[in-house]
C-alpha positions in Angstrom: -6.5 17.2 -9.2 -3.9 15.8 -6.8 -5.4 13.3 -5.2 -2.7 11.6 -3.0 0.6 10.7 -2.8 2.9 7.2 -2.0 6.6 7.9 -1.2 8.9 5.4 -2.4 11.5 4.0 0.2 14.4 1.8 0.1 14.5 -1.2 2.1 16.8 -3.9 2.3 15.2 -6.9 3.4 11.7 -7.3 2.7 10.3 -9.7 5.6 12.3 -7.2 8.2 10.7 -4.5 6.7 7.0 -6.0 6.9 7.3 -7.0 10.1 8.4 -3.9 11.2 5.6 -1.8 9.7 2.9 -4.2 10.2 3.6 -5.7 13.5 4.8 -2.7 15.3 3.2 0.4 13.8 0.0 -1.5 12.6 0.4 -1.0 8.9 -1.1 -3.8 6.6 0.2 -5.2 3.5 -2.0 -4.1 0.4 0.0 -5.4 -2.4 -2.4 -7.3 -4.7 0.6 -9.2 -5.8 3.8 -10.5 -4.1 6.2 -9.1 -6.5 10.2 -9.9 -5.4 11.6 -6.6 -4.4 8.7 -4.4 -3.7 6.2 -3.8 -1.0 3.1 -1.8 -0.5 1.7 -1.1 2.6 -1.3 1.6 4.7 -2.6 2.7 7.5 -5.5 4.5 7.7 -5.2 7.3 4.9 -1.7 6.8 3.7 0.4 4.5 1.6 3.8 3.8 1.5 5.6 1.7 -1.1 9.2 0.0 -0.5 11.5 -0.6 -3.0 14.6 -3.4 -2.6 18.1 -1.9 -2.2 20.2 -4.8 -1.0 23.5 -2.7 -0.9 21.8 -0.1 0.7 24.0 1.2 3.8 21.4 2.9 6.3 24.1 5.1 7.8 23.8 6.6 4.3 20.2 6.7 3.6 18.6 10.1 3.4 15.2 8.6 3.0 12.3 10.7 4.8 8.7 11.2 4.9 6.5 13.6 7.1 3.4 12.1 7.7 0.6 14.4 9.3 -1.9 13.3 11.9 -4.8 14.9 13.9 -4.2 12.9 17.0 -0.4 13.3 17.5 -0.4 12.6 20.9 -2.5 9.1 20.7 0.2 8.1 17.8 2.8 9.0 19.8 1.7 6.7 23.1 0.3 4.0 20.8 3.7 3.3 19.3 5.4 3.7 22.8 3.1 1.2 24.3 4.0 -0.7 21.4 7.7 -0.7 22.5 8.7 1.3 18.9 12.1 3.0 19.7 11.5 6.9 19.4 14.5 8.6 17.5 16.7 9.9 20.4 16.6 13.3 18.7 12.9 13.1 17.7 10.6 12.8 21.0 7.2 14.3 20.9 7.9 18.3 21.3 6.2 21.4 19.9 8.3 23.1 16.8 8.5 26.4 16.5 7.1 26.2 12.6 4.1 25.5 14.4 4.0 22.0 14.8 3.7 19.3 17.4 6.2 16.3 15.7 8.1 13.3 16.9 10.5 11.2 14.7 11.4 6.7 14.3 13.9 5.3 12.3 12.5 2.2 10.4 15.2 -0.4 10.0 16.9 0.9 7.0 17.2 4.3 8.7 14.2 5.6 6.5 13.2 8.8 8.8 9.5 8.8 9.7 8.3 12.3 10.8 4.9 12.7 12.5 3.3 15.8 12.9 -0.1 17.9 13.7 -0.5 21.7 13.3 -0.7 23.6 16.8 
C-alpha cells in the first residue's frame, strides 16, 4: 500500500533554498545528515527533497508540486503576512475544476501550488 510521496526538486544553492523554505514558508530541515547537494524539508505531513543542480536555468525549470491542504485561506494569509511573494498568475481563487488554489515560485522557479477541494 502506498503511504506518502516526497517529490525531488532541483536547486542551485542549498543555503538559499533552505532559507526560503525554513524562514519564509515554515518548513523544517529534517535531513539526518548534511549531505552536500541534497536537502530534505518537512512541514506538517509533507516532505520535499531537493537535489543540487548548479547549472539550472530557473527560467527553464519546470519543477512543480501540488500541495493539498484543508486550510487554504489560513495558509495563504500566513504566507502573505510573512512577506512571501505570491505568483503573479496564482492568487488565491476558486478554479473551475473544484479547487481553491494559489501558487508560489521558489528561488529556483519550482512552482508550488497549494489547493483545497471546494
